ROMAR-895894 format. One record per residue: x, y, z of N, C-alpha, C in turn. Coordinates in Angstrom, 3 decimals, decimal comma. Last residue first. Layout:
% residues N
NODE       n_X       n_Y       n_Z      ca_X      ca_Y      ca_Z       c_X       c_Y       c_Z
NODE         X         Y         Z         X         Y         Z         X         Y         Z
...
//
This chain:
% residues 296
NODE       n_X       n_Y       n_Z      ca_X      ca_Y      ca_Z       c_X       c_Y       c_Z
NODE   -21,339    -1,162    11,499   -20,760    -1,781    10,315   -21,312    -3,187    10,101
NODE   -22,169    -0,148    13,854   -23,128    -0,041    12,750   -22,622    -0,749    11,512
NODE   -20,095    -0,547    15,529   -21,403    -0,979    16,020   -22,458    -0,938    14,926
NODE   -17,952     0,586    14,312   -18,080    -0,866    14,225   -19,422    -1,360    14,739
NODE   -17,703     3,238    12,434   -18,455     2,873    13,630   -18,730     1,386    13,567
NODE   -14,642     4,325    11,238   -15,752     3,389    11,044   -16,388     3,088    12,396
NODE   -12,718     6,474     9,492   -13,350     6,307    10,802   -14,612     5,489    10,618
NODE    -9,807     6,133     7,872   -11,231     5,861     7,716   -11,818     5,604     9,103
NODE    -7,207     8,427     7,189    -7,837     7,492     8,117    -9,324     7,355     7,810
NODE    -5,263     8,413     4,231    -6,259     9,077     5,058    -6,913     8,034     5,951
NODE    -1,809     8,396     3,092    -3,092     7,796     3,479    -3,972     8,715     4,306
NODE    -0,500     9,883     0,196    -0,420     9,791     1,648    -1,782     9,352     2,172
NODE    -0,197     7,969    -2,822    -0,862     8,979    -2,016    -0,618     8,780    -0,536
NODE     2,473     7,507    -4,844     1,732     6,852    -3,776     1,129     7,933    -2,884
NODE     3,157     7,320    -8,122     2,876     8,308    -7,095     1,974     7,647    -6,055
NODE     5,551     5,736   -10,073     4,406     5,555    -9,193     4,328     6,718    -8,207
NODE     6,802     4,626   -13,078     6,699     5,793   -12,200     5,420     5,659   -11,390
NODE     8,836     2,109   -14,335     7,535     2,426   -13,748     7,647     3,647   -12,852
NODE    10,398     0,384   -16,193    10,464     1,848   -16,082     9,118     2,384   -15,603
NODE     8,135    -2,302   -16,845     9,491    -1,744   -16,853     9,419    -0,222   -16,877
NODE     6,253    -5,049   -15,622     6,327    -3,647   -16,022     7,776    -3,183   -15,941
NODE     4,378    -7,954   -16,079     5,708    -7,392   -15,853     5,736    -5,969   -16,402
NODE     1,880    -9,911   -14,704     2,154    -8,694   -15,460     3,539    -8,210   -15,083
NODE     0,292   -13,154   -14,910     1,205   -12,180   -14,339     1,378   -10,987   -15,263
NODE    -2,714   -14,978   -14,105    -1,694   -14,493   -15,031    -0,827   -13,474   -14,317
NODE    -3,514   -17,208   -12,158    -4,290   -16,588   -13,242    -3,343   -16,091   -14,326
NODE    -3,291   -20,047   -10,048    -2,610   -19,021   -10,852    -3,506   -18,506   -11,976
NODE    -4,831   -20,495    -7,074    -5,029   -20,845    -8,475    -4,395   -19,762    -9,347
NODE    -3,637   -21,778    -4,042    -3,746   -20,609    -4,916    -3,876   -21,078    -6,360
NODE    -3,115   -23,960    -2,543    -4,527   -23,688    -2,808    -4,726   -22,472    -3,708
NODE    -0,419   -23,889    -2,180    -0,939   -24,940    -3,055    -2,409   -24,729    -3,379
NODE     0,113   -21,966    -0,292     0,223   -21,579    -1,693    -0,352   -22,641    -2,630
NODE    -1,188   -21,240     2,535    -1,134   -22,464     1,740    -1,108   -22,090     0,261
NODE     0,389   -19,590     5,150    -0,271   -19,430     3,861    -0,095   -20,721     3,080
NODE     1,862   -18,741     7,424     0,618   -19,504     7,556    -0,218   -19,321     6,298
NODE     5,372   -19,030     6,998     4,123   -18,349     6,689     2,936   -19,275     6,876
NODE     8,019   -19,762     7,242     7,209   -19,722     8,452     5,888   -19,022     8,248
NODE     9,444   -20,114     4,976     9,344   -18,746     5,478     8,541   -18,650     6,763
NODE     9,187   -22,774     4,407    10,529   -22,256     4,685    10,481   -20,879     5,331
NODE     6,466   -22,838     3,813     6,944   -23,506     5,028     8,328   -23,003     5,415
NODE     6,389   -21,492     1,354     5,723   -20,906     2,519     6,231   -21,520     3,819
NODE     7,512   -22,064    -1,188     8,353   -21,999     0,001     7,706   -21,389     1,221
NODE     6,212   -19,991    -3,872     6,641   -21,270    -3,308     7,411   -21,022    -2,018
NODE     3,481   -18,565    -5,813     4,709   -18,477    -5,024     5,051   -19,858    -4,464
NODE     2,310   -19,680    -9,038     2,158   -19,618    -7,592     3,497   -19,254    -6,961
NODE     1,699   -17,959   -12,119     2,519   -18,821   -11,271     2,139   -18,633    -9,812
NODE     0,667   -17,364   -15,510     0,384   -17,348   -14,088     1,241   -18,341   -13,328
NODE     2,804   -15,806   -17,945     2,011   -16,950   -17,478     1,798   -16,870   -15,971
NODE     2,475   -12,219   -18,506     3,255   -13,406   -18,154     2,325   -14,567   -17,811
NODE     2,579    -9,327   -20,539     1,774   -10,350   -19,909     2,607   -11,608   -19,693
NODE     4,138    -6,208   -20,028     4,201    -7,524   -20,659     3,364    -8,512   -19,859
NODE     4,796    -2,820   -20,730     4,043    -3,790   -19,950     3,952    -5,095   -20,723
NODE     6,655     0,170   -20,401     6,473    -1,097   -21,098     5,747    -2,057   -20,185
NODE     6,421     2,434   -18,860     6,846     2,597   -20,251     6,578     1,341   -21,063
NODE     3,680     3,115   -16,700     4,768     2,232   -17,101     5,113     2,459   -18,566
NODE     2,349     4,615   -13,874     2,576     4,754   -15,307     3,820     3,955   -15,679
NODE    -0,018     4,812   -11,281     1,089     4,081   -11,887     1,147     4,335   -13,378
NODE    -1,001     5,821    -8,207    -1,103     6,185    -9,620     0,149     5,690   -10,323
NODE    -2,644     4,509    -5,505    -1,393     4,463    -6,254    -1,686     4,828    -7,702
NODE    -4,206     5,801    -2,547    -4,254     5,444    -3,958    -2,858     5,410    -4,550
NODE    -5,537     4,767     0,659    -4,684     5,580    -0,201    -4,723     5,022    -1,617
NODE    -6,653     4,487     3,977    -7,001     4,382     2,560    -6,074     5,293     1,764
NODE    -6,515     2,640     7,057    -6,043     3,697     6,171    -6,467     3,417     4,736
NODE    -7,558     2,111    10,350    -7,714     1,702     8,959    -7,381     2,879     8,054
NODE    -4,959     2,623    12,864    -6,315     2,739    12,346    -6,358     2,262    10,898
NODE    -2,314     2,498    13,323    -3,127     1,555    14,088    -4,587     1,594    13,656
NODE    -1,095     4,536    11,947    -1,123     3,219    11,303    -1,868     2,160    12,103
NODE    -2,532     7,637    11,704    -2,127     6,650    12,704    -2,220     5,256    12,088
NODE    -1,132     9,634     9,037    -2,239     9,088     9,806    -1,689     8,052    10,779
NODE     1,192    10,579     7,970    -0,039    11,288     7,631    -1,205    10,835     8,487
NODE     4,353    11,142     9,362     3,248    10,203     9,222     1,952    10,972     9,005
NODE     6,517    13,182     7,393     5,784    12,944     8,632     4,654    11,962     8,368
NODE     9,622    12,941     5,966     8,199    12,702     5,759     7,538    12,413     7,093
NODE    12,313    13,054     6,431    11,619    14,320     6,289    10,136    14,170     6,049
NODE    13,639    10,740     7,005    13,398    11,032     5,599    12,675    12,354     5,369
NODE    13,791     9,838     9,504    15,064    10,258     8,909    14,882    10,662     7,454
NODE    11,841    10,111    12,452    11,881    10,072    11,002    13,229    10,570    10,496
NODE    12,684     8,117    15,342    12,441     9,402    14,674    12,564     9,260    13,165
NODE    10,928     5,211    16,450    12,136     5,799    15,885    11,817     7,130    15,210
NODE     9,038     3,732    17,740     9,034     5,177    17,970    10,278     5,838    17,431
NODE     7,190     1,209    15,937     8,273     1,667    16,799     8,207     3,174    16,892
NODE     5,112    -1,631    15,361     5,348    -0,190    15,338     6,494     0,150    16,279
NODE     4,591    -4,244    15,741     5,200    -3,886    14,461     5,555    -2,409    14,385
NODE     3,327    -4,442    18,155     4,670    -5,014    18,072     5,336    -4,752    16,723
NODE     0,759    -3,359    17,808     1,800    -2,521    18,413     3,194    -3,087    18,244
NODE    -0,609    -4,146    14,561    -0,424    -4,406    16,000     0,761    -3,611    16,523
NODE    -2,289    -1,977    12,271    -1,085    -2,714    12,650    -1,045    -2,960    14,156
NODE    -4,286    -0,828    10,718    -4,671    -1,774    11,774    -3,475    -2,605    12,220
NODE    -3,216    -0,546     7,235    -3,309    -0,099     8,620    -3,709    -1,213     9,562
NODE    -5,081    -0,331     4,131    -4,006    -0,856     4,979    -4,238    -0,381     6,400
NODE    -6,195    -0,425     0,779    -6,521    -0,261     2,191    -5,406    -0,915     2,996
NODE    -6,044     1,207    -2,409    -5,499     0,275    -1,419    -6,030     0,618    -0,041
NODE    -6,597     1,551    -5,951    -6,944     1,870    -4,559    -6,416     0,803    -3,618
NODE    -4,727     2,502    -8,623    -5,023     1,325    -7,819    -5,358     1,740    -6,393
NODE    -4,796     3,498   -11,936    -4,937     3,955   -10,562    -5,427     2,801    -9,718
NODE    -2,540     3,459   -14,746    -3,700     2,992   -13,990    -3,653     3,541   -12,581
NODE    -1,137     3,149   -17,914    -1,371     4,024   -16,767    -2,624     3,540   -16,055
NODE    -1,167     1,303   -19,851     0,163     1,645   -19,337     0,066     2,623   -18,176
NODE    -3,587    -1,345   -19,909    -3,264     0,087   -19,858    -1,863     0,312   -19,315
NODE    -3,528    -4,069   -22,201    -3,367    -3,609   -20,830    -3,010    -2,119   -20,825
NODE    -5,854    -4,243   -24,946    -4,500    -4,052   -24,411    -4,510    -3,597   -22,957
NODE    -8,589    -6,618   -24,475    -8,018    -5,406   -25,049    -6,683    -5,129   -24,359
NODE    -8,814    -9,265   -23,588    -9,779    -8,743   -24,564    -9,349    -7,431   -25,200
NODE    -5,441   -10,673   -23,562    -6,601   -10,096   -22,914    -7,552    -9,521   -23,963
NODE    -3,673   -13,584   -24,090    -4,188   -12,379   -24,735    -5,428   -11,924   -23,981
NODE    -1,079   -15,690   -24,104    -1,967   -15,019   -23,174    -2,399   -13,692   -23,779
NODE     0,772   -16,605   -25,879    -0,569   -17,148   -26,005    -1,566   -16,511   -25,060
NODE     3,156   -15,523   -25,161     2,488   -14,900   -26,282     1,060   -15,418   -26,445
NODE     3,849   -17,317   -23,127     3,541   -15,932   -22,816     2,751   -15,286   -23,935
NODE     4,343   -19,659   -24,544     3,281   -19,637   -23,541     2,859   -18,214   -23,229
NODE     6,532   -18,854   -26,113     5,284   -19,230   -26,771     4,112   -19,179   -25,799
NODE     7,916   -16,031   -24,314     7,963   -17,377   -24,851     6,647   -17,660   -25,566
NODE     9,662   -12,975   -23,948     8,416   -13,679   -24,206     8,673   -15,058   -24,800
NODE    12,375   -12,963   -21,595    11,762   -12,628   -22,873    10,535   -13,485   -23,119
NODE    11,569   -12,948   -18,057    12,459   -13,129   -19,190    11,726   -12,751   -20,481
NODE    11,315   -11,254   -14,946    10,648   -11,737   -16,159    11,633   -11,847   -17,316
NODE    13,474   -12,521   -12,307    12,950   -11,430   -13,135    12,261   -11,991   -14,373
NODE    12,837   -14,405    -9,574    13,210   -14,561   -10,977    12,631   -13,396   -11,763
NODE    14,078   -14,298    -6,306    13,211   -13,671    -7,301    13,720   -13,999    -8,689
NODE    14,093   -15,523    -3,090    14,644   -15,707    -4,426    13,632   -15,203    -5,457
NODE    14,865   -14,289    -0,041    13,772   -14,404    -0,994    14,372   -14,461    -2,388
NODE    15,969   -15,393     3,124    16,300   -14,985     1,763    15,084   -15,211     0,869
NODE    15,177   -14,047     6,374    15,138   -15,107     5,371    15,497   -14,535     4,003
NODE    15,168   -12,578     8,666    16,261   -12,369     7,724    16,334   -13,514     6,715
NODE    13,134   -13,333    10,278    13,107   -11,957     9,802    14,240   -11,652     8,831
NODE    13,873   -15,972    10,994    12,767   -15,758    10,069    12,758   -14,348     9,496
NODE    16,971   -17,372    11,069    16,212   -16,239    11,587    15,125   -15,863    10,586
NODE    18,714   -19,335    10,231    17,377   -19,738    10,651    16,537   -18,619    11,216
NODE    21,134   -18,842     9,160    21,054   -18,742    10,615    19,656   -19,044    11,142
NODE    20,628   -19,129     6,428    21,499   -20,098     7,083    21,413   -20,030     8,603
NODE    17,109   -18,619     5,677    18,506   -18,218     5,718    19,312   -19,208     6,555
NODE    14,769   -20,299     3,629    15,249   -20,019     4,983    16,723   -19,671     4,957
NODE    13,227   -18,788     0,940    14,275   -19,731     1,325    14,782   -19,335     2,708
NODE    10,510   -18,456    -1,250    11,089   -18,111     0,039    12,072   -19,198     0,465
NODE    10,097   -17,283    -4,553    10,282   -18,431    -3,661    10,976   -17,970    -2,388
NODE     8,607   -16,250    -7,483     8,854   -15,865    -6,103     8,957   -17,113    -5,233
NODE     8,646   -17,531   -10,006     8,932   -16,106    -9,907     9,305   -15,696    -8,489
NODE    10,400   -20,720    -9,801     9,211   -19,892    -9,932     9,589   -18,434    -9,705
NODE    13,386   -21,647   -11,664    12,564   -21,562   -10,462    11,331   -20,697   -10,723
NODE    15,142   -21,676   -13,730    13,916   -22,446   -13,919    13,018   -22,397   -12,690
NODE    16,863   -18,786   -14,979    16,550   -19,712   -13,906    15,238   -20,437   -14,187
NODE    17,571   -16,864   -16,747    17,422   -18,210   -17,287    17,116   -19,243   -16,197
NODE    17,906   -14,444   -15,337    16,666   -14,665   -16,094    16,485   -16,081   -16,617
NODE    19,248   -15,145   -12,031    19,426   -14,803   -13,435    18,157   -15,150   -14,220
NODE    17,650   -13,963    -8,988    18,280   -14,964    -9,842    18,428   -14,455   -11,269
NODE    18,217   -12,007    -6,255    17,581   -12,016    -7,564    18,334   -12,966    -8,474
NODE    17,595   -12,158    -2,877    18,496   -12,595    -3,928    17,710   -12,653    -5,232
NODE    17,465   -10,371     0,222    16,860   -10,837    -1,018    17,942   -11,238    -2,005
NODE    16,806   -10,175     3,742    17,748   -10,249     2,638    17,031   -10,796     1,407
NODE    14,343    -7,985     5,254    14,947    -9,290     4,999    15,949    -9,177     3,859
NODE    12,041    -6,287     7,395    13,317    -6,288     6,675    13,768    -7,723     6,429
NODE     8,523    -5,853     6,867     9,652    -6,384     7,619    10,904    -6,352     6,732
NODE     5,410    -4,209     7,064     6,699    -4,352     6,388     7,757    -4,881     7,346
NODE     2,431    -3,969     6,852     3,178    -4,879     7,724     4,552    -5,212     7,147
NODE     1,683    -0,454     6,523     1,866    -1,767     5,915     2,704    -2,659     6,831
NODE     1,147     2,252     7,022     0,495     1,228     7,820     0,586    -0,154     7,233
NODE     2,450     4,324     5,792     1,358     3,670     5,054     0,709     2,525     5,822
NODE     4,214     5,310     7,834     3,451     6,217     6,977     2,237     5,528     6,364
NODE     5,268     3,145     9,350     4,898     4,387    10,012     3,982     5,264     9,171
NODE     5,793     1,038     7,523     4,923     0,835     8,686     4,381     2,161     9,204
NODE     7,412     2,313     5,635     6,234     1,574     5,198     5,261     1,335     6,333
NODE     9,478     3,318     7,237     8,535     4,247     6,618     7,270     3,532     6,161
NODE    10,799     0,926     7,957    10,252     1,808     8,990     9,192     2,732     8,405
NODE    11,567     0,020     5,430    10,690    -0,798     6,270    10,012     0,064     7,339
NODE    13,288     2,027     4,600    12,046     1,825     3,860    11,054     0,991     4,674
NODE    15,359     1,647     6,479    14,636     2,910     6,454    13,300     2,769     5,725
NODE    16,243    -0,948     5,823    15,681    -0,698     7,145    14,868     0,592     7,171
NODE    15,657    -2,739     2,923    16,116    -1,451     3,435    15,446    -1,196     4,777
NODE    14,479    -4,803     1,566    15,875    -4,973     1,991    16,491    -3,641     2,400
NODE    11,164    -5,808     2,618    12,065    -4,932     1,875    13,484    -5,190     2,377
NODE     7,983    -7,400     2,496     9,392    -7,440     2,903    10,192    -6,483     2,026
NODE     4,699    -7,919     3,637     5,589    -7,105     2,805     6,996    -7,208     3,380
NODE     1,505    -9,366     3,784     2,933    -9,521     4,077     3,721    -8,644     3,115
NODE    -1,021    -8,565     3,022    -0,881    -9,211     4,327     0,573    -9,364     4,748
NODE    -2,569    -5,973     1,461    -1,281    -6,665     1,537    -1,117    -7,243     2,939
NODE    -5,470    -5,667    -0,285    -4,957    -5,766     1,077    -3,672    -6,588     1,064
NODE    -6,954    -3,332    -2,593    -6,162    -4,516    -2,314    -5,627    -4,484    -0,893
NODE   -10,229    -1,876    -1,915    -8,887    -1,911    -2,487    -8,203    -3,233    -2,190
NODE   -12,716     0,600    -0,976   -12,275    -0,765    -1,256   -10,864    -0,710    -1,830
NODE   -15,352     2,476     0,441   -13,910     2,327     0,229   -13,560     0,854     0,016
NODE   -17,900     2,940     1,137   -17,679     2,543    -0,254   -16,202     2,316    -0,552
NODE   -18,764     1,530     4,385   -18,298     2,594     3,495   -18,220     2,056     2,063
NODE   -19,341    -0,628     6,020   -20,125     0,589     6,199   -19,691     1,749     5,335
NODE   -16,068    -1,911     6,006   -17,466    -2,088     6,371   -18,150    -0,749     6,587
NODE   -14,096    -1,618     3,192   -14,256    -1,181     4,573   -15,740    -1,228     4,924
NODE   -13,212    -4,497     1,275   -13,939    -3,237     1,406   -14,054    -2,905     2,880
NODE   -10,584    -6,177    -0,583   -11,409    -5,940     0,601   -12,177    -4,633     0,451
NODE    -8,941    -8,860    -2,080    -9,594    -7,581    -2,308   -10,552    -7,374    -1,147
NODE    -6,155   -10,470    -0,409    -7,571   -10,315    -0,730    -7,845    -8,941    -1,322
NODE    -3,438   -10,709    -0,004    -4,285   -11,794     0,486    -5,729   -11,672     0,047
NODE    -0,462   -10,296    -1,590    -1,806    -9,737    -1,516    -2,752   -10,867    -1,123
NODE     2,806   -10,064    -0,476     1,700   -10,964    -0,766     0,395   -10,204    -0,593
NODE     5,899    -8,662    -1,770     4,710    -8,693    -0,930     3,714    -9,733    -1,382
NODE     9,064    -7,074    -1,817     8,267    -8,251    -2,141     7,044    -8,253    -1,234
NODE    11,453    -4,762    -2,998    10,252    -5,017    -2,197     9,513    -6,236    -2,727
NODE    14,632    -3,143    -2,753    13,741    -4,126    -3,370    12,601    -4,446    -2,410
NODE    15,940     0,196    -3,275    15,699    -1,001    -2,467    14,757    -1,921    -3,230
NODE    17,577     3,389    -3,370    17,186     2,136    -4,024    16,940     1,017    -3,009
NODE    16,224     5,942    -1,091    17,203     5,373    -1,989    16,716     4,081    -2,614
NODE    14,099     6,913     0,241    15,067     6,150     1,043    16,114     5,481     0,167
NODE    12,379     8,107    -1,530    12,944     8,966    -0,481    14,012     8,269     0,349
NODE    13,573     6,534    -4,592    12,603     6,668    -3,512    13,180     7,637    -2,487
NODE    14,495     4,689    -7,349    14,343     6,045    -6,822    13,235     6,041    -5,776
NODE    14,462     2,035    -7,878    15,753     2,700    -8,028    15,712     4,150    -7,566
NODE    12,918    -0,903    -6,769    12,895     0,557    -6,734    14,304     1,107    -6,951
NODE    11,570    -3,500    -7,956    12,963    -3,083    -7,828    13,003    -1,565    -7,926
NODE     9,064    -5,543    -6,636     9,389    -4,239    -7,212    10,852    -3,927    -6,929
NODE     6,724    -8,129    -6,833     8,130    -7,799    -6,627     8,400    -6,475    -7,334
NODE     3,851    -9,803    -5,452     4,480    -8,765    -6,275     5,934    -8,583    -5,869
NODE     1,025   -12,056    -5,592     2,334   -11,654    -5,078     2,914   -10,586    -5,991
NODE    -2,447   -12,535    -4,662    -1,269   -12,700    -5,505    -0,005   -12,265    -4,808
NODE    -6,018   -12,505    -5,087    -4,810   -12,210    -4,330    -3,608   -12,340    -5,244
NODE    -9,483   -12,335    -5,117    -8,266   -12,134    -5,902    -7,110   -11,773    -4,969
NODE   -11,462   -14,999    -3,632   -11,223   -13,613    -4,007    -9,934   -13,548    -4,824
NODE   -14,053   -17,263    -2,587   -12,760   -16,972    -3,210   -12,678   -15,498    -3,605
NODE   -16,610   -17,832    -1,715   -15,499   -18,091    -0,817   -14,126   -17,825    -1,393
NODE   -18,262   -16,982    -3,795   -18,221   -18,400    -3,423   -16,970   -18,737    -2,610
NODE   -16,324   -14,167    -4,367   -17,473   -14,931    -4,836   -17,258   -16,390    -4,467
NODE   -15,362   -11,077    -2,753   -15,146   -12,302    -3,504   -16,447   -12,942    -3,911
NODE   -13,804    -9,068    -0,613   -14,668    -8,973    -1,788   -14,404   -10,202    -2,643
NODE   -13,720    -9,305     2,973   -13,204    -9,656     1,645   -14,253    -9,473     0,571
NODE   -13,978    -6,426     5,083   -14,498    -7,726     4,659   -13,966    -8,033     3,261
NODE   -12,877    -4,715     8,059   -12,940    -4,875     6,606   -13,506    -6,260     6,301
NODE   -12,820    -4,771    10,773   -13,551    -3,660    10,165   -13,484    -3,676     8,640
NODE   -11,222    -6,823    11,719   -12,670    -7,017    11,755   -13,445    -5,909    11,047
NODE    -8,443    -7,530     9,537    -9,045    -6,853    10,697   -10,560    -6,913    10,594
NODE    -7,747   -10,874     8,357    -8,131    -9,492     8,101    -8,625    -8,850     9,385
NODE    -4,797   -12,932     8,863    -6,226   -12,689     8,841    -6,483   -11,219     8,531
NODE    -2,100   -12,870     9,060    -2,639   -13,631     7,948    -4,150   -13,480     7,837
NODE    -0,871   -11,739    11,166    -1,289   -10,823    10,122    -1,897   -11,560     8,931
NODE    -1,007   -12,256    14,619    -1,074   -12,889    13,303    -1,611   -11,906    12,273
NODE    -1,206   -11,230    17,133     0,041   -11,900    16,798     0,062   -12,479    15,393
NODE    -3,720   -10,205    17,439    -2,604    -9,262    17,465    -1,311    -9,907    17,013
NODE    -6,119   -11,547    15,140    -5,315   -11,663    16,377    -4,112   -10,732    16,314
NODE    -8,759   -10,815    13,592    -7,417   -10,245    13,512    -6,691   -10,388    14,848
NODE   -10,944   -12,397    11,399   -10,566   -12,212    12,797    -9,110   -11,801    12,809
NODE   -11,795   -13,233     8,938   -12,000   -11,833     9,321   -11,847   -11,650    10,821
NODE    -9,718   -15,242     6,776   -10,599   -15,079     7,927   -10,703   -13,600     8,295
NODE    -9,643   -14,784     3,173    -9,034   -14,930     4,501   -10,061   -14,743     5,606
NODE   -10,892   -16,729     0,540   -11,094   -15,531     1,347   -10,471   -15,736     2,726
NODE    -8,425   -18,286    -1,491    -9,541   -18,394    -0,564    -9,654   -17,117     0,248
NODE    -7,572   -16,889    -4,706    -7,227   -17,366    -3,366    -8,494   -17,483    -2,530
NODE    -6,245   -16,702    -7,891    -7,475   -16,880    -7,148    -7,129   -17,504    -5,808
NODE    -3,603   -14,353    -8,525    -4,084   -15,710    -8,278    -5,479   -15,652    -7,670
NODE    -1,177   -12,496   -10,298    -2,523   -12,577    -9,739    -2,955   -14,034    -9,630
NODE     1,880   -11,043    -9,886     1,241   -12,313   -10,212    -0,110   -12,378    -9,517
NODE     3,830    -8,465   -11,047     2,639    -8,779   -10,269     2,058   -10,089   -10,777
NODE     6,883    -6,813   -10,995     6,178    -8,013   -11,438     5,017    -8,266   -10,488
NODE     8,861    -4,148   -12,219     7,906    -4,634   -11,233     7,182    -5,829   -11,833
NODE    11,839    -2,181   -12,643    10,931    -3,250   -13,038    10,016    -3,611   -11,879
NODE    12,773     0,247   -11,796    13,276    -0,261   -13,071    12,397    -1,392   -13,574
NODE    10,618     2,695   -10,427    11,140     1,331   -10,396    11,649     0,948   -11,766
NODE    10,169     5,509    -8,371    10,445     5,008    -9,718    11,083     3,634    -9,591
NODE     7,839     7,571    -6,545     8,783     6,462    -6,627     9,038     6,152    -8,098
NODE     6,642    10,332    -4,688     7,021     9,782    -5,977     8,056     8,668    -5,818
NODE     3,802    10,736    -2,697     5,250    10,535    -2,700     5,612     9,828    -4,000
NODE     1,251    13,278    -2,325     1,726    11,949    -2,667     3,244    11,928    -2,646
NODE    -1,465    15,005    -0,581    -0,289    14,906    -1,421     0,102    13,467    -1,674
NODE    -3,841    15,256     0,753    -2,624    15,278     1,561    -1,353    15,160     0,755
NODE    -5,773    14,867    -1,119    -5,496    16,245    -0,720    -4,220    16,345     0,097
NODE    -4,680    12,384    -3,501    -5,303    12,808    -2,258    -4,888    14,212    -1,875
NODE    -5,301    12,442    -6,890    -4,216    12,554    -5,908    -4,830    13,081    -4,629
NODE    -6,984    10,107    -9,046    -6,931    11,304    -8,225    -5,692    11,262    -7,356
NODE    -8,780     8,219   -10,748    -7,497     8,870   -11,036    -7,430    10,187   -10,274
NODE   -11,188     6,878   -10,522   -10,357     7,000    -9,335    -8,983     7,569    -9,617
NODE   -12,654     6,598   -12,879   -13,276     7,294   -11,762   -12,357     7,541   -10,572
NODE   -11,048     5,357   -14,816   -11,936     6,450   -15,193   -12,379     7,283   -14,003
NODE    -9,617     3,338   -13,565    -8,884     4,394   -14,263    -9,759     5,605   -14,536
NODE   -11,764     1,798   -12,648   -10,862     2,434   -11,695   -10,119     3,586   -12,347
NODE   -12,847     0,938   -15,066   -13,647     1,760   -14,165   -12,774     2,502   -13,175
NODE   -10,660    -0,542   -16,077   -11,188     0,593   -16,832   -11,978     1,521   -15,930
NODE   -10,411    -2,515   -14,109    -9,303    -1,590   -14,362    -9,787    -0,347   -15,090
NODE   -12,854    -3,853   -14,427   -12,557    -3,166   -13,173   -11,460    -2,137   -13,365
NODE   -12,410    -4,863   -17,011   -13,530    -3,947   -16,759   -13,278    -3,147   -15,488
NODE   -10,203    -6,499   -16,536   -10,080    -5,407   -17,489   -11,186    -4,383   -17,282
NODE   -11,287    -8,341   -14,739   -10,204    -7,453   -14,305   -10,041    -6,270   -15,239
NODE   -13,181    -9,600   -16,417   -13,607    -8,900   -15,208   -12,548    -7,901   -14,759
NODE   -11,462   -10,692   -18,347   -12,489    -9,728   -18,746   -12,929    -8,909   -17,545
NODE   -10,006   -12,439   -16,760    -9,307   -11,352   -17,437   -10,289   -10,277   -17,869
NODE   -11,974   -14,240   -16,034   -11,411   -13,379   -15,011   -10,676   -12,201   -15,639
NODE   -12,389   -15,401   -18,547   -13,491   -14,714   -17,872   -12,961   -13,767   -16,804
NODE    -9,833   -16,510   -19,005   -10,348   -15,500   -19,912   -11,461   -14,698   -19,239
NODE    -9,635   -18,358   -16,923    -8,676   -17,245   -17,003    -9,211   -16,133   -17,893
NODE   -11,740   -20,081   -17,606   -11,757   -19,364   -16,327   -10,831   -18,157   -16,381
NODE   -10,847   -21,025   -20,061   -12,085   -20,247   -19,999   -12,160   -19,452   -18,708
NODE    -8,542   -22,395   -19,256    -8,414   -21,255   -20,170    -9,673   -20,387   -20,120
NODE    -9,695   -24,380   -17,656    -8,806   -23,398   -17,039    -8,649   -22,178   -17,942
NODE   -11,097   -25,790   -19,618   -11,827   -25,146   -18,522   -10,974   -24,073   -17,874
NODE    -8,983   -26,732   -21,186    -9,969   -25,829   -21,781   -10,747   -25,088   -20,701
NODE    -7,713   -28,425   -19,383    -7,006   -27,239   -19,874    -7,971   -26,232   -20,471
NODE    -9,731   -30,376   -19,085    -9,314   -29,571   -17,946    -8,581   -28,311   -18,362
NODE    -9,791   -31,429   -21,675   -10,983   -30,758   -21,158   -10,626   -29,870   -19,971
NODE    -7,253   -32,539   -21,770    -7,601   -31,470   -22,707    -8,812   -30,693   -22,211
NODE    -7,558   -34,507   -19,766    -6,550   -33,458   -19,630    -6,876   -32,278   -20,524
NODE    -9,540   -36,136   -20,838    -9,816   -35,411   -19,590    -8,826   -34,267   -19,389
NODE    -8,145   -37,109   -23,041    -9,325   -36,274   -23,261    -9,650   -35,458   -22,004
//
């Protein structure tokens, strides 16, 4: 009986959060479908997977040697010490740097202090392309690192995202095991939102405040000039259109210890996942947010 009651509580929590996310998505789509004046960069992905989880609000102290906290000029958006985070995997087949794969962790929804700007905050990003890693840091101010990746077959029983230490023990070249979304199962079909997921959406993002040890002075090889200083707080928008969208059961990432991450995945509460196929994304060039910290 206790088990049944616990499952019922979890289902109610997921449903309530799904309603909130659907409302937020609708508002974002209605009021934030814009392309920044600085233009945007077009990407195309054969598939993308986003897993949303309830996570503890990260600390708001930003040591130069640690990206697991938030910079002091942003604050988490949450309730009772919890916010929305998760993980994502994207298989890019078209980009200014050619095909590559990308994995990331979202640590929080955040807002810029003293402004109305808000969005998702990516605390960790890995790609298997050196040029894409450089551009992610230089143009969008994301904490991108290069690493090897391995995509498992769809019949794998592992979780969607797992970190595995590479044979040479080098943290920057760890292997990341990805399970692509498989065909719908009974569990998947049981996940129903109050209304259909939109195939087009606009997602605001905040980034930047990168420490100097993540930045380099390599010349650009892609013809794209940095739109803003990645050491400052940046704001940009993603406009996403997908040919197909599928709801997935919620899952936690795994293997934080193997990856040397200061993240406790066991405290993440899985909500649900979304799989997208044939995704076209226009990523806006970022704009710097000038914030007076004495008044924030």
